[in-house]
Backbone bond lengths (Angstrom), bond angles and torsions (degrees), N, CA, C in turn:
res aa  C-N    CA-C-N  psi(-1)  N-CA   C-N-CA  omega(-1)  CA-C   N-CA-C  phi
1 M - - - 1.452 - - 1.524 108.35 -
2 S 1.310 116.27 131.59 1.460 119.50 -177.73 1.522 110.75 -77.79
3 E 1.319 114.69 165.01 1.471 119.90 -179.75 1.523 111.68 -61.24
4 N 1.364 116.75 -42.79 1.467 120.30 -178.19 1.527 111.25 -62.76
5 T 1.330 117.23 -43.34 1.462 120.06 179.05 1.521 110.29 -64.58
6 K 1.319 117.53 -41.69 1.458 121.31 179.60 1.527 110.55 -63.17
7 D 1.344 117.06 -43.81 1.459 120.67 178.33 1.521 110.73 -62.80
8 Q 1.349 116.42 -39.97 1.445 119.79 -178.77 1.524 110.49 -64.58
9 D 1.347 117.72 -40.37 1.459 121.10 178.82 1.516 111.13 -62.70
10 E 1.328 117.19 -39.77 1.465 120.63 -179.51 1.517 110.98 -72.74
11 E 1.343 116.30 -30.55 1.441 121.34 -175.54 1.528 112.36 -75.97
12 H 1.338 116.70 -35.73 1.455 121.45 -173.80 1.523 111.05 -116.37
13 P 1.327 116.23 135.83 1.470 119.67 176.58 1.527 109.94 -75.02
14 S 1.315 116.57 164.75 1.469 120.09 174.38 1.527 108.16 -70.29
15 L 1.317 115.96 165.82 1.468 119.89 179.65 1.527 111.17 -62.04
16 T 1.334 116.77 -41.14 1.471 119.10 -179.81 1.528 111.15 -65.57
17 Q 1.326 117.23 -35.08 1.466 119.87 176.14 1.526 110.39 -69.66
18 L 1.320 116.46 -45.51 1.459 121.02 -177.25 1.522 111.71 -61.05
19 L 1.343 116.36 -45.18 1.461 120.31 -177.91 1.530 112.45 -88.73
20 E 1.349 116.47 1.40 1.464 122.94 179.49 1.532 110.54 55.33
21 I 1.329 115.10 53.52 1.456 122.00 -179.16 1.522 109.68 -93.11
22 D 1.317 116.25 126.52 1.454 122.17 174.86 1.529 106.85 -95.91
23 R 1.322 116.87 108.30 1.470 121.31 -176.02 1.528 112.44 -59.36
24 H 1.330 117.43 -25.83 1.464 120.72 -179.78 1.529 111.76 -67.63
25 L 1.332 116.90 -20.40 1.459 120.30 -177.79 1.525 112.83 -94.51
26 L 1.321 117.57 0.84 1.456 120.55 179.25 1.523 110.18 -73.53
27 R 1.329 115.60 147.92 1.464 120.90 177.36 1.518 109.44 -84.73
28 N 1.335 115.63 166.70 1.457 119.77 174.54 1.526 108.65 -60.98
29 G 1.305 116.87 134.86 1.453 121.45 179.37 1.519 113.90 93.88
30 D 1.330 117.68 -14.17 1.464 120.65 -179.08 1.523 112.67 -75.64
31 E 1.328 116.91 -22.34 1.473 120.47 -176.75 1.523 111.68 -59.64
32 E 1.338 116.91 -39.65 1.466 119.86 -178.98 1.529 110.83 -64.24
33 G 1.330 116.54 -43.87 1.460 120.69 177.91 1.524 111.70 -64.52
34 L 1.338 116.78 -37.94 1.459 120.33 177.73 1.528 110.12 -67.36
35 A 1.334 116.89 -36.80 1.470 120.21 177.57 1.524 110.52 -63.71
36 V 1.335 117.64 -40.26 1.472 121.42 176.30 1.523 109.33 -60.81
37 A 1.334 116.38 -46.90 1.468 121.02 -179.01 1.530 110.88 -62.26
38 E 1.334 116.98 -43.82 1.465 120.09 -179.54 1.528 111.32 -65.07
39 H 1.341 116.79 -38.92 1.462 120.24 178.59 1.533 110.44 -63.40
40 L 1.324 116.51 -46.04 1.466 120.15 179.02 1.525 111.22 -64.58
41 Y 1.323 116.14 -36.18 1.470 121.55 179.58 1.527 109.99 -63.50
42 E 1.334 116.24 -48.48 1.473 120.37 -179.17 1.520 111.66 -66.67
43 A 1.350 116.82 -30.32 1.467 120.75 -179.12 1.527 112.16 -82.10
44 S 1.329 117.54 -12.09 1.465 121.21 -178.25 1.519 110.77 -69.56
45 N 1.328 114.49 142.94 1.457 119.87 175.93 1.513 107.84 -140.47
46 P 1.303 119.36 109.58 1.465 128.05 -0.19 1.532 110.56 -77.17
47 I 1.318 115.21 161.37 1.460 120.95 178.86 1.529 108.66 -69.48
48 P 1.342 116.72 128.44 1.469 119.30 -178.26 1.528 112.07 -72.33
49 T 1.310 116.03 116.40 1.466 120.23 179.81 1.530 112.64 -129.13
50 R 1.330 116.80 -5.83 1.468 120.25 179.76 1.517 110.05 -116.60
51 K 1.320 116.28 164.46 1.462 122.07 -177.49 1.526 111.47 -54.38
52 A 1.308 117.22 -44.59 1.467 121.19 -175.81 1.522 112.61 -62.59
53 T 1.314 118.10 -29.66 1.463 120.84 179.78 1.526 112.34 -99.37
54 L 1.326 117.63 -24.60 1.468 120.64 -179.18 1.526 112.39 -72.24
55 I 1.319 117.76 -37.91 1.465 120.26 -177.97 1.536 110.68 -59.50
56 P 1.351 119.29 -54.73 1.466 117.52 178.50 1.538 113.08 -64.65
57 F 1.322 117.11 -31.42 1.457 120.45 178.37 1.527 110.69 -63.95
58 L 1.331 117.27 -48.60 1.466 120.82 -179.31 1.534 111.21 -64.94
59 E 1.335 116.76 -37.81 1.465 119.86 176.11 1.524 110.40 -61.29
60 M 1.343 117.02 -42.66 1.455 121.98 179.54 1.531 110.90 -63.54
61 V 1.334 117.22 -43.27 1.468 121.43 -179.70 1.528 110.03 -61.89
62 I 1.314 117.31 -46.47 1.463 121.33 -178.71 1.528 110.33 -63.49
63 R 1.339 117.47 -43.72 1.467 120.59 177.35 1.528 111.21 -60.68
64 K 1.341 116.63 -43.92 1.465 120.84 -179.06 1.532 110.67 -63.51
65 C 1.327 116.87 -44.19 1.469 120.42 178.91 1.528 110.67 -61.70
66 R 1.327 117.09 -44.24 1.470 120.32 179.26 1.527 110.41 -62.74
67 R 1.324 116.26 -44.27 1.468 121.67 -178.71 1.529 111.19 -61.29
68 E 1.325 116.30 -37.80 1.466 120.89 -177.34 1.523 112.84 -91.62
69 G 1.329 117.80 -0.45 1.459 120.90 178.63 1.523 113.24 73.07
70 V 1.325 116.38 29.21 1.466 121.72 -179.39 1.524 108.11 -104.58
71 F 1.339 116.06 134.51 1.462 119.73 175.42 1.522 108.55 -70.15
72 Y 1.316 116.62 131.33 1.458 119.76 174.48 1.525 108.26 -103.66
73 P 1.334 117.17 148.19 1.468 119.67 179.21 1.534 111.01 -63.18
74 R 1.318 116.26 138.80 1.470 120.83 179.84 1.521 112.22 -58.68
75 I 1.337 116.43 -25.90 1.465 119.66 -178.37 1.529 110.95 -62.68
76 L 1.331 117.95 -29.26 1.466 120.32 178.65 1.526 110.37 -64.41
77 L 1.331 117.07 -45.40 1.460 120.88 178.20 1.530 110.66 -67.82
78 L 1.337 116.47 -39.06 1.460 120.48 178.25 1.533 110.53 -60.48
79 R 1.333 116.49 -48.73 1.478 119.38 179.85 1.527 111.06 -63.21
80 L 1.334 117.69 -37.34 1.464 120.78 177.87 1.525 110.30 -60.83
81 K 1.325 116.65 -46.50 1.470 120.62 179.39 1.526 110.96 -65.81
82 Q 1.339 116.57 -40.85 1.459 119.72 179.64 1.527 111.40 -64.87
83 L 1.321 116.79 -40.67 1.465 120.41 176.92 1.520 110.18 -62.54
84 D 1.311 115.90 -43.96 1.460 121.13 -178.89 1.527 111.73 -62.84
85 R 1.342 116.17 -39.78 1.473 120.44 179.56 1.518 112.88 -81.48
86 G 1.330 116.52 -17.43 1.460 119.91 -177.53 1.520 113.66 82.49
87 T 1.344 117.86 20.86 1.463 120.71 -179.36 1.522 112.74 -94.88
88 W 1.321 117.40 -5.32 1.469 122.54 177.12 1.516 107.63 -147.95
89 A 1.318 115.66 145.16 1.462 120.77 176.49 1.519 108.28 -139.97
90 P 1.323 117.10 144.19 1.463 118.90 178.22 1.520 110.74 -66.93
91 R 1.318 115.48 151.57 1.459 120.11 177.72 1.526 110.13 -67.65
92 T 1.300 115.12 151.47 1.462 120.38 176.02 1.525 109.27 -82.70
93 A 1.328 116.06 168.21 1.468 120.62 178.54 1.530 110.34 -59.84
94 A 1.329 116.99 -38.47 1.467 120.51 178.94 1.530 110.90 -64.43
95 Q 1.330 117.50 -39.56 1.457 121.04 178.77 1.529 110.75 -66.39
96 F 1.356 116.80 -38.95 1.464 119.73 176.81 1.521 110.88 -64.20
97 A 1.327 117.28 -41.52 1.458 120.89 178.76 1.528 110.44 -62.74
98 Q 1.318 116.45 -42.19 1.461 121.60 179.17 1.531 110.40 -64.36
99 L 1.337 117.20 -42.08 1.461 122.01 179.13 1.523 110.72 -64.53
100 E 1.328 117.67 -43.81 1.464 121.42 178.39 1.526 111.26 -62.31
101 A 1.335 116.50 -40.51 1.462 120.08 178.62 1.533 110.62 -63.87
102 A 1.324 116.17 -40.86 1.467 120.23 179.33 1.532 110.67 -65.64
103 E 1.342 116.83 -41.87 1.463 120.37 178.69 1.522 110.83 -64.66
104 E 1.313 116.52 -39.51 1.464 120.70 179.72 1.528 110.52 -65.60
105 S 1.329 117.23 -40.36 1.465 119.63 179.42 1.530 110.63 -66.85
106 L 1.338 117.24 -32.58 1.463 119.99 176.28 1.523 110.93 -66.93
107 K 1.316 117.06 -39.60 1.464 120.56 178.61 1.522 110.54 -61.50
108 V 1.323 116.15 -39.85 1.462 120.94 -178.94 1.519 110.49 -71.80
109 S 1.343 117.11 -41.19 1.460 119.82 -173.98 1.528 113.94 -82.39
110 M 1.328 117.53 -18.70 1.456 119.87 -178.19 1.526 109.59 -110.81
111 P 1.327 116.70 110.99 1.464 118.57 178.93 1.529 110.12 -68.66
112 P 1.317 117.67 151.60 1.463 119.67 178.71 1.529 110.85 -62.73
113 R 1.332 115.74 145.00 1.453 120.49 -179.35 1.523 109.63 -100.57
114 S 1.307 115.27 147.93 1.460 120.43 178.42 1.524 109.03 -80.79
115 E 1.320 115.48 164.87 1.465 121.93 177.30 1.529 110.59 -57.57
116 Q 1.333 116.71 -41.52 1.467 120.67 -179.38 1.529 111.12 -64.74
117 Q 1.347 117.53 -37.97 1.460 120.60 178.65 1.524 111.17 -65.65
118 I 1.321 116.46 -40.86 1.463 120.97 179.71 1.521 110.04 -63.96
119 I 1.331 116.91 -44.63 1.463 121.17 -179.74 1.527 110.73 -66.05
120 A 1.334 117.35 -41.30 1.467 120.73 178.79 1.529 110.74 -62.87
121 E 1.331 116.61 -40.37 1.465 120.28 178.70 1.527 110.53 -64.75
122 A 1.327 116.94 -42.98 1.465 120.67 178.82 1.529 110.54 -63.72
123 K 1.321 117.09 -41.32 1.463 121.08 -178.95 1.528 111.21 -63.33
124 S 1.338 116.42 -37.15 1.465 119.41 179.88 1.532 112.22 -79.00
125 T 1.328 117.52 -17.82 1.460 121.48 -177.24 1.520 112.55 -90.02
126 Y 1.349 117.46 -40.08 1.451 122.20 -172.32 1.523 112.36 -97.76
127 T 1.345 114.75 159.19 1.458 120.28 170.16 1.529 106.95 -69.42
128 P 1.341 118.27 164.64 1.470 118.99 179.92 1.535 113.16 -56.52
129 E 1.345 117.60 -39.89 1.464 120.42 179.68 1.530 110.44 -66.66
130 Q 1.336 116.75 -43.96 1.466 120.43 178.83 1.529 110.55 -64.19
131 F 1.325 116.22 -40.43 1.460 120.12 -179.47 1.527 110.64 -64.90
132 E 1.344 116.45 -39.80 1.467 119.91 178.40 1.533 110.20 -60.49
133 R 1.322 116.51 -43.91 1.469 120.76 178.15 1.527 110.28 -66.56
134 W 1.319 117.40 -42.33 1.467 121.17 179.04 1.527 110.39 -59.87
135 M 1.336 116.70 -43.92 1.461 120.61 179.29 1.518 111.00 -62.21
136 W 1.325 115.84 -41.75 1.455 119.06 178.94 1.531 110.04 -60.92
137 M 1.353 115.91 -46.59 1.464 119.72 179.56 1.521 110.70 -65.05
138 H 1.313 116.78 -40.06 1.458 121.64 -179.72 1.525 110.16 -62.40
139 E 1.321 116.30 -44.26 1.458 120.51 179.59 1.516 111.53 -65.69
140 Q 1.308 117.11 -33.12 1.459 120.95 179.24 1.529 111.75 -79.56
141 G 1.332 115.98 -12.29 1.458 119.77 -177.64 1.516 111.92 69.51
142 R 1.324 115.26 30.83 1.453 119.88 -174.73 1.521 111.34 -126.30
143 Q 1.312 118.46 38.22 1.463 120.39 -176.08 1.524 112.14 -58.52
144 S 1.310 117.53 -38.84 1.454 119.69 -173.01 1.514 114.04 -78.71
145 D 1.349 118.49 -43.29 1.448 117.91 -173.64 1.514 113.89 -98.55
146 A 1.306 119.38 -3.33 1.459 121.01 -179.80 1.517 112.53 -81.22
147 V 1.326 118.16 -8.37 1.461 120.91 -178.77 1.525 110.40 -58.56
148 N 1.338 117.50 -43.06 1.459 120.84 -178.47 1.519 112.87 -102.56
149 D 1.305 118.00 9.09 1.454 121.79 -176.44 1.521 109.20 -97.77
150 H 1.322 116.39 79.84 1.461 120.36 -175.89 1.525 111.74 -76.28
151 A 1.338 117.81 -24.98 1.463 120.43 -175.27 1.525 111.58 -65.84
152 S 1.324 118.05 -37.29 1.456 119.77 -176.78 1.528 112.69 -102.10
153 A 1.315 117.34 3.87 1.463 120.46 -179.81 1.522 109.41 -73.57
154 P 1.327 116.45 153.34 1.464 118.30 177.70 1.521 109.39 -66.39
155 P 1.326 117.05 155.24 1.460 118.78 -179.43 1.526 111.02 -60.79
156 T 1.310 115.27 144.26 1.451 120.62 179.19 1.521 108.32 -70.20
157 P 1.335 117.79 131.49 1.457 118.66 -179.39 1.526 110.25 -63.24
158 S 1.340 115.49 140.57 1.461 118.92 179.77 1.526 108.85 -78.50
159 F 1.310 115.50 157.38 1.454 119.81 178.71 1.529 108.16 -128.59
160 P 1.335 116.03 150.62 1.461 118.50 -178.96 1.518 110.76 -68.26
161 G 1.289 115.28 144.74 1.455 120.55 179.29 1.505 109.73 159.11
162 P 1.316 116.93 174.48 1.460 119.28 -179.45 1.521 110.41 -64.70
163 Q 1.324 115.75 139.50 1.449 121.24 177.70 1.512 108.85 -129.79
164 L 1.317 117.01 152.98 1.450 121.43 178.72 1.515 109.77 -91.83
165 V 1.328 115.76 130.66 1.444 121.77 174.14 1.522 106.51 -125.37
166 R 1.312 116.61 109.29 1.461 122.83 -178.27 1.522 112.44 47.74
167 G 1.310 115.63 48.72 1.456 121.65 175.22 1.512 115.19 81.34
168 K 1.351 119.40 -0.51 1.461 122.04 179.86 1.513 108.39 -112.69
169 K 1.328 116.18 141.19 1.460 121.72 177.02 1.518 110.06 -78.92
170 T 1.354 114.59 138.45 1.461 118.65 172.83 1.511 107.50 -120.42
171 A 1.309 116.41 153.71 1.463 120.47 -177.71 1.490 111.55 -86.94
C-alpha cells in the first residue's frame, strides 16, 4: 500500500462510519446496494465527506441502484433527506479522531469478558422469560437480527389466566 493511499484511508472514514450505518439494522437484500454505494464512495475523487458533496453523491447512488434493479438501504434515502433538511450532518475529521480515541481508551480500560460473565450479567438483568429468549438468540448467534424475526423465534411461553374456548371463558 502506498503512502498516499494509507494517508487517504486515515483521513477519510468509511461510508458506513460517515453515514453512521449500523449493518445489523439492514434488511435482507440491502447488502448489495450498500456494496454499490461503498464502491462508488471509494472510487470518488475527492471522497464526499461534507454536506455539499454528500447530497449529490447519495442521489447518484440511489439512481444507480434503481437503474440496475438493486435494493438500496433505506438509510441512504433517510440520510439524503436529513442532509437536505439540515437535521443531520456528517461528523468532521476531528470528531472521528475524538471518537476513535474514546473507543480505544474503552478497549484499554475494559478487560474482555468471558462467556460465563456475559451470561451471568444477562441472567441478572432480564426476567426469566426474557433471559430464556436471550439465551436462545445468543445460542443461535442472532442477537442483532432476531429482534424482529418472529417467524423463527421460539414460541412464547404461556401464562396462567382466563382463556377463550369457542367463545366461552375458562378459568
